[in-house]
PDB file of N, CA, C and O in Angstrom, chain B, residues numbered from 101:
ATOM      1  N   MET B 101       0.927  -1.279  -0.166  1.00  0.00           N
ATOM      2  CA  MET B 101       0.246   0.298  -0.386  1.00  0.00           C
ATOM      3  C   MET B 101       0.715   1.293  -0.221  1.00  0.00           C
ATOM      4  O   MET B 101       0.305   2.269  -0.849  1.00  0.00           O
ATOM      5  N   CYS B 102       2.031   1.419   0.940  1.00  0.00           N
ATOM      6  CA  CYS B 102       2.771   2.447   0.942  1.00  0.00           C
ATOM      7  C   CYS B 102       3.795   2.993  -0.734  1.00  0.00           C
ATOM      8  O   CYS B 102       4.213   4.107  -1.051  1.00  0.00           O
ATOM      9  N   LEU B 103       3.867   1.993  -1.280  1.00  0.00           N
ATOM     10  CA  LEU B 103       4.504   2.054  -2.437  1.00  0.00           C
ATOM     11  C   LEU B 103       3.339   2.517  -3.421  1.00  0.00           C
ATOM     12  O   LEU B 103       3.614   3.511  -4.092  1.00  0.00           O
ATOM     13  N   GLN B 104       2.373   2.083  -3.568  1.00  0.00           N
ATOM     14  CA  GLN B 104       1.239   2.112  -4.331  1.00  0.00           C
ATOM     15  C   GLN B 104       0.387   3.920  -4.036  1.00  0.00           C
ATOM     16  O   GLN B 104      -0.263   4.557  -4.866  1.00  0.00           O
ATOM     17  N   LEU B 105       0.685   4.282  -2.727  1.00  0.00           N
ATOM     18  CA  LEU B 105       0.437   5.626  -2.293  1.00  0.00           C
ATOM     19  C   LEU B 105       1.371   6.819  -2.414  1.00  0.00           C
ATOM     20  O   LEU B 105       1.061   7.979  -2.144  1.00  0.00           O
ATOM     21  N   SER B 106       2.756   6.323  -2.929  1.00  0.00           N
ATOM     22  CA  SER B 106       3.913   7.196  -3.155  1.00  0.00           C
ATOM     23  C   SER B 106       4.132   6.844  -4.927  1.00  0.00           C
ATOM     24  O   SER B 106       5.154   7.211  -5.507  1.00  0.00           O
ATOM     25  N   SER B 107       3.135   6.172  -5.561  1.00  0.00           N
ATOM     26  CA  SER B 107       3.237   6.233  -6.796  1.00  0.00           C
ATOM     27  C   SER B 107       2.905   7.894  -7.467  1.00  0.00           C
ATOM     28  O   SER B 107       2.087   8.675  -6.982  1.00  0.00           O
ATOM     29  N   ARG B 108       3.834   8.176  -8.773  1.00  0.00           N
ATOM     30  CA  ARG B 108       3.467   9.261  -9.290  1.00  0.00           C
ATOM     31  C   ARG B 108       2.554   9.086 -10.534  1.00  0.00           C
ATOM     32  O   ARG B 108       2.045  10.116 -10.977  1.00  0.00           O
ATOM     33  N   THR B 109       2.319   8.051 -11.075  1.00  0.00           N
ATOM     34  CA  THR B 109       2.269   7.037 -12.314  1.00  0.00           C
ATOM     35  C   THR B 109       0.866   6.588 -12.428  1.00  0.00           C
ATOM     36  O   THR B 109       0.359   6.599 -13.549  1.00  0.00           O
ATOM     37  N   GLN B 110       0.098   6.152 -11.300  1.00  0.00           N
ATOM     38  CA  GLN B 110      -1.099   5.807 -11.636  1.00  0.00           C
ATOM     39  C   GLN B 110      -2.055   6.044 -10.281  1.00  0.00           C
ATOM     40  O   GLN B 110      -1.566   6.654  -9.330  1.00  0.00           O
ATOM     41  N   ASP B 111      -3.343   5.576 -10.221  1.00  0.00           N
ATOM     42  CA  ASP B 111      -4.283   5.764  -9.546  1.00  0.00           C
ATOM     43  C   ASP B 111      -4.121   5.798  -8.177  1.00  0.00           C
ATOM     44  O   ASP B 111      -4.925   5.057  -7.612  1.00  0.00           O
ATOM     45  N   ARG B 112      -3.173   6.548  -7.240  1.00  0.00           N
ATOM     46  CA  ARG B 112      -2.774   6.056  -6.082  1.00  0.00           C
ATOM     47  C   ARG B 112      -3.779   5.131  -4.951  1.00  0.00           C
ATOM     48  O   ARG B 112      -3.403   4.293  -4.132  1.00  0.00           O
ATOM     49  N   PHE B 113      -5.173   5.621  -5.242  1.00  0.00           N
ATOM     50  CA  PHE B 113      -6.193   4.995  -4.054  1.00  0.00           C
ATOM     51  C   PHE B 113      -6.809   4.006  -4.817  1.00  0.00           C
ATOM     52  O   PHE B 113      -7.834   3.568  -4.294  1.00  0.00           O
ATOM     53  N   ALA B 114      -6.471   3.459  -6.016  1.00  0.00           N
ATOM     54  CA  ALA B 114      -7.105   2.154  -6.779  1.00  0.00           C
ATOM     55  C   ALA B 114      -7.087   1.282  -5.549  1.00  0.00           C
ATOM     56  O   ALA B 114      -6.193   1.140  -4.715  1.00  0.00           O
ATOM     57  N   GLY B 115      -8.496   0.631  -5.643  1.00  0.00           N
ATOM     58  CA  GLY B 115      -8.522  -0.971  -4.801  1.00  0.00           C
ATOM     59  C   GLY B 115      -8.386  -0.577  -3.232  1.00  0.00           C
ATOM     60  O   GLY B 115      -8.416  -1.464  -2.380  1.00  0.00           O
ATOM     61  N   LEU B 116      -8.249   0.669  -2.917  1.00  0.00           N
ATOM     62  CA  LEU B 116      -8.157   0.794  -1.427  1.00  0.00           C
ATOM     63  C   LEU B 116      -9.477   1.243  -0.880  1.00  0.00           C
ATOM     64  O   LEU B 116     -10.274   1.791  -1.642  1.00  0.00           O
ATOM     65  N   ALA B 117      -9.803   1.033   0.518  1.00  0.00           N
ATOM     66  CA  ALA B 117     -11.107   1.241   1.160  1.00  0.00           C
ATOM     67  C   ALA B 117     -10.793   2.455   1.690  1.00  0.00           C
ATOM     68  O   ALA B 117      -9.835   2.679   2.430  1.00  0.00           O
ATOM     69  N   THR B 118     -11.675   3.309   1.274  1.00  0.00           N
ATOM     70  CA  THR B 118     -11.458   5.027   1.432  1.00  0.00           C
ATOM     71  C   THR B 118     -12.926   5.608   2.477  1.00  0.00           C
ATOM     72  O   THR B 118     -13.869   4.839   2.666  1.00  0.00           O
ATOM     73  N   SER B 119     -12.919   6.419   2.814  1.00  0.00           N
ATOM     74  CA  SER B 119     -14.083   6.926   3.322  1.00  0.00           C
ATOM     75  C   SER B 119     -13.840   8.508   3.137  1.00  0.00           C
ATOM     76  O   SER B 119     -12.697   8.720   2.732  1.00  0.00           O
ATOM     77  N   THR B 120     -14.519   9.546   3.303  1.00  0.00           N
ATOM     78  CA  THR B 120     -14.547  11.220   3.331  1.00  0.00           C
ATOM     79  C   THR B 120     -14.971  11.773   4.647  1.00  0.00           C
ATOM     80  O   THR B 120     -16.050  11.687   5.232  1.00  0.00           O
ATOM     81  N   SER B 121     -14.095  12.235   4.899  1.00  0.00           N
ATOM     82  CA  SER B 121     -14.273  13.380   6.351  1.00  0.00           C
ATOM     83  C   SER B 121     -15.287  14.159   6.219  1.00  0.00           C
ATOM     84  O   SER B 121     -15.863  14.046   5.138  1.00  0.00           O
ATOM     85  N   ASP B 122     -15.817  15.111   7.133  1.00  0.00           N
ATOM     86  CA  ASP B 122     -16.960  15.950   7.083  1.00  0.00           C
ATOM     87  C   ASP B 122     -16.402  16.932   6.645  1.00  0.00           C
ATOM     88  O   ASP B 122     -17.134  17.850   6.274  1.00  0.00           O
ATOM     89  N   ALA B 123     -14.785  17.115   6.517  1.00  0.00           N
ATOM     90  CA  ALA B 123     -14.184  18.486   6.181  1.00  0.00           C
ATOM     91  C   ALA B 123     -13.984  18.053   4.314  1.00  0.00           C
ATOM     92  O   ALA B 123     -13.584  18.930   3.549  1.00  0.00           O
ATOM     93  N   GLY B 124     -14.251  16.924   3.899  1.00  0.00           N
ATOM     94  CA  GLY B 124     -14.265  16.540   2.405  1.00  0.00           C
ATOM     95  C   GLY B 124     -12.419  15.816   2.264  1.00  0.00           C
ATOM     96  O   GLY B 124     -11.868  15.714   1.167  1.00  0.00           O
ATOM     97  N   ALA B 125     -11.955  15.532   3.167  1.00  0.00           N
ATOM     98  CA  ALA B 125     -10.763  14.774   3.138  1.00  0.00           C
ATOM     99  C   ALA B 125     -11.117  13.197   2.985  1.00  0.00           C
ATOM    100  O   ALA B 125     -12.046  12.646   3.574  1.00  0.00           O
ATOM    101  N   VAL B 126     -10.094  12.485   1.972  1.00  0.00           N
ATOM    102  CA  VAL B 126     -10.024  11.227   1.570  1.00  0.00           C
ATOM    103  C   VAL B 126      -9.237  10.696   3.092  1.00  0.00           C
ATOM    104  O   VAL B 126      -8.219  11.179   3.586  1.00  0.00           O
ATOM    105  N   LEU B 127      -9.884   9.818   3.501  1.00  0.00           N
ATOM    106  CA  LEU B 127      -9.280   8.812   4.710  1.00  0.00           C
ATOM    107  C   LEU B 127      -9.270   7.725   4.141  1.00  0.00           C
ATOM    108  O   LEU B 127     -10.142   7.376   3.345  1.00  0.00           O
ATOM    109  N   ILE B 128      -7.830   6.723   4.623  1.00  0.00           N
ATOM    110  CA  ILE B 128      -8.190   5.407   4.230  1.00  0.00           C
ATOM    111  C   ILE B 128      -8.200   4.676   5.407  1.00  0.00           C
ATOM    112  O   ILE B 128      -7.422   4.837   6.346  1.00  0.00           O
ATOM    113  N   ASP B 129      -9.190   3.788   5.327  1.00  0.00           N
ATOM    114  CA  ASP B 129      -9.730   3.099   6.030  1.00  0.00           C
ATOM    115  C   ASP B 129      -8.869   2.036   6.697  1.00  0.00           C
ATOM    116  O   ASP B 129      -8.270   1.258   5.954  1.00  0.00           O
ATOM    117  N   GLY B 130      -8.710   1.888   8.322  1.00  0.00           N
ATOM    118  CA  GLY B 130      -8.230   1.081   8.722  1.00  0.00           C
ATOM    119  C   GLY B 130      -6.639   1.459   9.179  1.00  0.00           C
ATOM    120  O   GLY B 130      -5.907   0.626   9.712  1.00  0.00           O
ATOM    121  N   ALA B 131      -6.217   2.877   8.879  1.00  0.00           N
ATOM    122  CA  ALA B 131      -5.168   3.610   8.795  1.00  0.00           C
ATOM    123  C   ALA B 131      -4.811   3.399  10.191  1.00  0.00           C
ATOM    124  O   ALA B 131      -5.816   3.240  10.884  1.00  0.00           O
ATOM    125  N   ALA B 132      -3.537   3.335  10.938  1.00  0.00           N
ATOM    126  CA  ALA B 132      -3.241   3.659  12.592  1.00  0.00           C
ATOM    127  C   ALA B 132      -3.086   4.972  13.048  1.00  0.00           C
ATOM    128  O   ALA B 132      -2.851   5.158  14.241  1.00  0.00           O
ATOM    129  N   LEU B 133      -3.188   5.941  12.241  1.00  0.00           N
ATOM    130  CA  LEU B 133      -3.380   7.292  12.512  1.00  0.00           C
ATOM    131  C   LEU B 133      -3.843   8.063  11.772  1.00  0.00           C
ATOM    132  O   LEU B 133      -3.213   8.135  10.717  1.00  0.00           O
ATOM    133  N   VAL B 134      -4.867   8.831  11.857  1.00  0.00           N
ATOM    134  CA  VAL B 134      -5.392   9.950  10.637  1.00  0.00           C
ATOM    135  C   VAL B 134      -5.352  11.544  11.579  1.00  0.00           C
ATOM    136  O   VAL B 134      -5.936  11.920  12.595  1.00  0.00           O
ATOM    137  N   LEU B 135      -4.548  12.063  10.826  1.00  0.00           N
ATOM    138  CA  LEU B 135      -4.359  13.965  11.290  1.00  0.00           C
ATOM    139  C   LEU B 135      -5.058  14.355  10.184  1.00  0.00           C
ATOM    140  O   LEU B 135      -4.818  13.971   9.039  1.00  0.00           O
ATOM    141  N   GLU B 136      -6.191  15.352  10.615  1.00  0.00           N
ATOM    142  CA  GLU B 136      -6.759  16.291   9.453  1.00  0.00           C
ATOM    143  C   GLU B 136      -6.323  17.494  10.024  1.00  0.00           C
ATOM    144  O   GLU B 136      -6.376  17.947  11.167  1.00  0.00           O
ATOM    145  N   CYS B 137      -5.822  17.958   8.818  1.00  0.00           N
ATOM    146  CA  CYS B 137      -5.210  19.540   9.372  1.00  0.00           C
ATOM    147  C   CYS B 137      -5.733  20.314   8.208  1.00  0.00           C
ATOM    148  O   CYS B 137      -6.398  19.851   7.281  1.00  0.00           O
ATOM    149  N   GLU B 138      -5.252  21.864   8.412  1.00  0.00           N
ATOM    150  CA  GLU B 138      -5.377  22.590   7.902  1.00  0.00           C
ATOM    151  C   GLU B 138      -4.462  23.325   7.189  1.00  0.00           C
ATOM    152  O   GLU B 138      -3.610  23.566   8.045  1.00  0.00           O
ATOM    153  N   VAL B 139      -4.035  23.921   5.991  1.00  0.00           N
ATOM    154  CA  VAL B 139      -2.607  24.982   6.139  1.00  0.00           C
ATOM    155  C   VAL B 139      -2.693  26.131   6.237  1.00  0.00           C
ATOM    156  O   VAL B 139      -3.437  26.890   5.615  1.00  0.00           O
ATOM    157  N   VAL B 140      -1.748  26.421   7.228  1.00  0.00           N
ATOM    158  CA  VAL B 140      -1.464  27.842   7.607  1.00  0.00           C
ATOM    159  C   VAL B 140      -0.581  28.509   6.600  1.00  0.00           C
ATOM    160  O   VAL B 140      -1.035  29.580   6.197  1.00  0.00           O
ATOM    161  N   SER B 141       0.466  28.176   6.138  1.00  0.00           N
ATOM    162  CA  SER B 141       1.559  28.646   5.288  1.00  0.00           C
ATOM    163  C   SER B 141       2.075  27.697   4.379  1.00  0.00           C
ATOM    164  O   SER B 141       2.095  26.494   4.639  1.00  0.00           O
ATOM    165  N   GLU B 142       2.562  28.261   3.154  1.00  0.00           N
ATOM    166  CA  GLU B 142       3.264  27.601   2.288  1.00  0.00           C
ATOM    167  C   GLU B 142       4.331  28.194   1.667  1.00  0.00           C
ATOM    168  O   GLU B 142       4.078  29.090   0.861  1.00  0.00           O
ATOM    169  N   THR B 143       5.589  27.853   1.890  1.00  0.00           N
ATOM    170  CA  THR B 143       6.682  28.581   1.164  1.00  0.00           C
ATOM    171  C   THR B 143       7.630  28.291   0.625  1.00  0.00           C
ATOM    172  O   THR B 143       8.609  27.988   1.308  1.00  0.00           O
ATOM    173  N   PRO B 144       7.698  28.274  -0.583  1.00  0.00           N
ATOM    174  CA  PRO B 144       8.756  27.769  -1.850  1.00  0.00           C
ATOM    175  C   PRO B 144      10.270  27.556  -1.402  1.00  0.00           C
ATOM    176  O   PRO B 144      10.911  28.507  -0.955  1.00  0.00           O
ATOM    177  N   ALA B 145      10.834  26.267  -1.533  1.00  0.00           N
ATOM    178  CA  ALA B 145      12.116  26.168  -0.947  1.00  0.00           C
ATOM    179  C   ALA B 145      12.635  25.482  -1.907  1.00  0.00           C
ATOM    180  O   ALA B 145      12.667  24.276  -1.661  1.00  0.00           O
ATOM    181  N   GLY B 146      13.196  25.894  -3.244  1.00  0.00           N
ATOM    182  CA  GLY B 146      13.918  25.306  -4.103  1.00  0.00           C
ATOM    183  C   GLY B 146      13.076  24.631  -4.906  1.00  0.00           C
ATOM    184  O   GLY B 146      12.208  25.351  -5.399  1.00  0.00           O
ATOM    185  N   ASP B 147      13.022  23.111  -5.307  1.00  0.00           N
ATOM    186  CA  ASP B 147      12.120  22.271  -6.064  1.00  0.00           C
ATOM    187  C   ASP B 147      10.956  22.091  -4.893  1.00  0.00           C
ATOM    188  O   ASP B 147       9.874  21.646  -5.276  1.00  0.00           O
ATOM    189  N   HIS B 148      11.096  22.373  -3.664  1.00  0.00           N
ATOM    190  CA  HIS B 148      10.204  21.835  -2.993  1.00  0.00           C
ATOM    191  C   HIS B 148       9.320  22.966  -2.039  1.00  0.00           C
ATOM    192  O   HIS B 148       9.842  24.066  -1.861  1.00  0.00           O
ATOM    193  N   ALA B 149       8.182  22.724  -1.524  1.00  0.00           N
ATOM    194  CA  ALA B 149       7.655  23.641  -0.597  1.00  0.00           C
ATOM    195  C   ALA B 149       7.712  23.148   0.818  1.00  0.00           C
ATOM    196  O   ALA B 149       7.694  21.949   1.095  1.00  0.00           O
ATOM    197  N   ILE B 150       7.781  24.131   1.723  1.00  0.00           N
ATOM    198  CA  ILE B 150       7.713  23.882   3.427  1.00  0.00           C
ATOM    199  C   ILE B 150       5.947  24.238   3.586  1.00  0.00           C
ATOM    200  O   ILE B 150       5.384  25.202   3.066  1.00  0.00           O
ATOM    201  N   VAL B 151       5.467  23.453   4.221  1.00  0.00           N
ATOM    202  CA  VAL B 151       4.228  23.429   4.366  1.00  0.00           C
ATOM    203  C   VAL B 151       3.837  23.546   6.176  1.00  0.00           C
ATOM    204  O   VAL B 151       3.855  22.565   6.920  1.00  0.00           O
ATOM    205  N   VAL B 152       3.579  24.626   6.515  1.00  0.00           N
ATOM    206  CA  VAL B 152       2.968  24.624   7.902  1.00  0.00           C
ATOM    207  C   VAL B 152       1.559  24.311   8.022  1.00  0.00           C
ATOM    208  O   VAL B 152       0.710  25.095   7.599  1.00  0.00           O
ATOM    209  N   LEU B 153       1.218  23.052   8.653  1.00  0.00           N
ATOM    210  CA  LEU B 153      -0.319  22.724   9.130  1.00  0.00           C
ATOM    211  C   LEU B 153      -0.534  22.906  10.610  1.00  0.00           C
ATOM    212  O   LEU B 153       0.300  22.990  11.511  1.00  0.00           O
ATOM    213  N   GLU B 154      -1.841  22.945  10.648  1.00  0.00           N
ATOM    214  CA  GLU B 154      -2.429  22.866  11.831  1.00  0.00           C
ATOM    215  C   GLU B 154      -3.405  22.040  12.145  1.00  0.00           C
ATOM    216  O   GLU B 154      -4.558  22.165  11.734  1.00  0.00           O
ATOM    217  N   VAL B 155      -2.974  21.079  12.947  1.00  0.00           N
ATOM    218  CA  VAL B 155      -3.817  19.728  12.958  1.00  0.00           C
ATOM    219  C   VAL B 155      -5.271  20.006  14.039  1.00  0.00           C
ATOM    220  O   VAL B 155      -5.312  20.396  15.205  1.00  0.00           O
ATOM    221  N   LYS B 156      -6.342  19.630  13.111  1.00  0.00           N
ATOM    222  CA  LYS B 156      -7.849  19.993  13.720  1.00  0.00           C
ATOM    223  C   LYS B 156      -8.428  18.792  14.319  1.00  0.00           C
ATOM    224  O   LYS B 156      -9.137  18.867  15.322  1.00  0.00           O
ATOM    225  N   SER B 157      -8.068  17.353  13.565  1.00  0.00           N
ATOM    226  CA  SER B 157      -8.617  16.278  14.635  1.00  0.00           C
ATOM    227  C   SER B 157      -7.472  15.276  14.549  1.00  0.00           C
ATOM    228  O   SER B 157      -6.582  15.420  13.710  1.00  0.00           O
ATOM    229  N   VAL B 158      -7.488  14.332  15.353  1.00  0.00           N
ATOM    230  CA  VAL B 158      -6.419  13.094  15.483  1.00  0.00           C
ATOM    231  C   VAL B 158      -7.436  12.074  15.775  1.00  0.00           C
ATOM    232  O   VAL B 158      -8.401  12.168  16.534  1.00  0.00           O
ATOM    233  N   GLU B 159      -7.057  11.068  15.039  1.00  0.00           N
ATOM    234  CA  GLU B 159      -8.245   9.601  15.147  1.00  0.00           C
ATOM    235  C   GLU B 159      -6.866   8.426  15.186  1.00  0.00           C
ATOM    236  O   GLU B 159      -6.123   8.368  14.207  1.00  0.00           O
ATOM    237  N   ILE B 160      -6.602   7.424  16.545  1.00  0.00           N
ATOM    238  CA  ILE B 160      -5.903   6.615  16.797  1.00  0.00           C
ATOM    239  C   ILE B 160      -6.686   5.037  16.505  1.00  0.00           C
ATOM    240  O   ILE B 160      -7.728   4.652  17.036  1.00  0.00           O
ATOM    241  N   ASN B 161      -6.040   4.466  15.744  1.00  0.00           N
ATOM    242  CA  ASN B 161      -6.617   2.939  15.836  1.00  0.00           C
ATOM    243  C   ASN B 161      -5.467   1.983  16.380  1.00  0.00           C
ATOM    244  O   ASN B 161      -4.534   1.489  15.747  1.00  0.00           O
ATOM    245  N   HIS B 162      -5.765   1.869  17.631  1.00  0.00           N
ATOM    246  CA  HIS B 162      -5.033   1.325  18.450  1.00  0.00           C
ATOM    247  C   HIS B 162      -5.002  -0.622  18.089  1.00  0.00           C
ATOM    248  O   HIS B 162      -4.155  -1.409  18.512  1.00  0.00           O
ATOM    249  N   ASP B 163      -6.160  -0.934  17.238  1.00  0.00           N
ATOM    250  CA  ASP B 163      -5.812  -2.176  16.628  1.00  0.00           C
ATOM    251  C   ASP B 163      -4.643  -2.363  15.542  1.00  0.00           C
ATOM    252  O   ASP B 163      -4.078  -3.438  15.339  1.00  0.00           O
ATOM    253  N   ALA B 164      -4.433  -1.459  15.042  1.00  0.00           N
ATOM    254  CA  ALA B 164      -3.652  -1.479  13.965  1.00  0.00           C
ATOM    255  C   ALA B 164      -2.195  -1.756  14.010  1.00  0.00           C
ATOM    256  O   ALA B 164      -1.585  -1.364  15.005  1.00  0.00           O
ATOM    257  N   GLU B 165      -1.634  -2.299  13.189  1.00  0.00           N
ATOM    258  CA  GLU B 165       0.025  -2.858  13.428  1.00  0.00           C
ATOM    259  C   GLU B 165       0.745  -1.379  12.959  1.00  0.00           C
ATOM    260  O   GLU B 165       0.366  -0.803  11.939  1.00  0.00           O
ATOM    261  N   PRO B 166       1.614  -0.945  13.659  1.00  0.00           N
ATOM    262  CA  PRO B 166       2.576  -0.304  12.847  1.00  0.00           C
ATOM    263  C   PRO B 166       3.322  -0.510  11.899  1.00  0.00           C
ATOM    264  O   PRO B 166       3.813  -1.626  11.726  1.00  0.00           O
ATOM    265  N   LEU B 167       3.644   0.843  10.825  1.00  0.00           N
ATOM    266  CA  LEU B 167       4.473   0.241   9.431  1.00  0.00           C
ATOM    267  C   LEU B 167       5.612   1.077   9.675  1.00  0.00           C
ATOM    268  O   LEU B 167       5.535   2.286   9.894  1.00  0.00           O
ATOM    269  N   ILE B 168       6.784   0.336   9.627  1.00  0.00           N
ATOM    270  CA  ILE B 168       7.970   1.125   9.726  1.00  0.00           C
ATOM    271  C   ILE B 168       8.790   0.789   8.302  1.00  0.00           C
ATOM    272  O   ILE B 168       8.801  -0.368   7.883  1.00  0.00           O
ATOM    273  N   TYR B 169       9.406   1.754   7.658  1.00  0.00           N
ATOM    274  CA  TYR B 169      10.065   1.654   6.429  1.00  0.00           C
ATOM    275  C   TYR B 169      11.422   2.296   6.782  1.00  0.00           C
ATOM    276  O   TYR B 169      11.379   3.463   7.171  1.00  0.00           O
ATOM    277  N   HIS B 170      12.621   1.685   6.696  1.00  0.00           N
ATOM    278  CA  HIS B 170      13.988   1.791   7.215  1.00  0.00           C
ATOM    279  C   HIS B 170      14.763   1.039   6.237  1.00  0.00           C
ATOM    280  O   HIS B 170      14.474  -0.082   5.818  1.00  0.00           O
ATOM    281  N   GLY B 171      15.705   1.697   5.927  1.00  0.00           N
ATOM    282  CA  GLY B 171      16.900   1.265   5.329  1.00  0.00           C
ATOM    283  C   GLY B 171      16.353   0.392   3.798  1.00  0.00           C
ATOM    284  O   GLY B 171      16.749  -0.699   3.388  1.00  0.00           O
ATOM    285  N   ALA B 172      15.454   1.203   3.259  1.00  0.00           N
ATOM    286  CA  ALA B 172      15.036   0.696   1.985  1.00  0.00           C
ATOM    287  C   ALA B 172      14.114  -0.659   1.852  1.00  0.00           C
ATOM    288  O   ALA B 172      13.885  -1.284   0.817  1.00  0.00           O
ATOM    289  N   GLY B 173      13.716  -0.899   2.985  1.00  0.00           N
ATOM    290  CA  GLY B 173      12.903  -1.909   3.587  1.00  0.00           C
ATOM    291  C   GLY B 173      11.762  -1.678   4.201  1.00  0.00           C
ATOM    292  O   GLY B 173      11.570  -0.521   4.576  1.00  0.00           O
ATOM    293  N   PHE B 174      10.668  -2.754   4.473  1.00  0.00           N
ATOM    294  CA  PHE B 174       9.741  -2.513   5.540  1.00  0.00           C
ATOM    295  C   PHE B 174      10.043  -3.353   6.560  1.00  0.00           C
ATOM    296  O   PHE B 174      10.473  -4.483   6.331  1.00  0.00           O
ATOM    297  N   ARG B 175       9.837  -2.856   7.887  1.00  0.00           N
ATOM    298  CA  ARG B 175      10.430  -3.665   9.076  1.00  0.00           C
ATOM    299  C   ARG B 175       9.091  -3.952   9.960  1.00  0.00           C
ATOM    300  O   ARG B 175       7.938  -3.621   9.683  1.00  0.00           O
ATOM    301  N   GLN B 176       9.626  -4.751  11.250  1.00  0.00           N
ATOM    302  CA  GLN B 176       8.465  -4.997  12.247  1.00  0.00           C
ATOM    303  C   GLN B 176       9.184  -4.836  13.369  1.00  0.00           C
ATOM    304  O   GLN B 176      10.377  -5.132  13.431  1.00  0.00           O
ATOM    305  N   LEU B 177       8.330  -4.227  14.596  1.00  0.00           N
ATOM    306  CA  LEU B 177       9.180  -4.077  15.681  1.00  0.00           C
ATOM    307  C   LEU B 177       8.968  -5.627  16.372  1.00  0.00           C
ATOM    308  O   LEU B 177       8.141  -6.499  16.109  1.00  0.00           O
ATOM    309  N   ALA B 178       9.918  -5.591  17.225  1.00  0.00           N
ATOM    310  CA  ALA B 178      10.098  -7.119  17.689  1.00  0.00           C
ATOM    311  C   ALA B 178       9.453  -6.832  19.057  1.00  0.00           C
ATOM    312  O   ALA B 178       9.476  -5.685  19.503  1.00  0.00           O
ATOM    313  N   ALA B 179       8.726  -8.114  19.917  1.00  0.00           N
ATOM    314  CA  ALA B 179       7.910  -7.674  20.856  1.00  0.00           C
ATOM    315  C   ALA B 179       8.947  -7.810  21.948  1.00  0.00           C
ATOM    316  O   ALA B 179       8.667  -7.504  23.107  1.00  0.00           O
TER     317      ALA B 179
END
């Protein structure tokens, strides 16, 4: 799912279960964490942008397993 969502060449949400928040944000069902934010400011920085966000709502799914990407691969936490 992470590789699919980071793609620039395909429909990133194809086949994923999603819902829409009251504010219109697309949410991935079953996500471990959902942060719904509002853009406060956006500043150009070379070929990137620095975006400052204000968190408006937080939802935590305590049953979701963490997803860790490190060293060019996905990892699991040891118990």
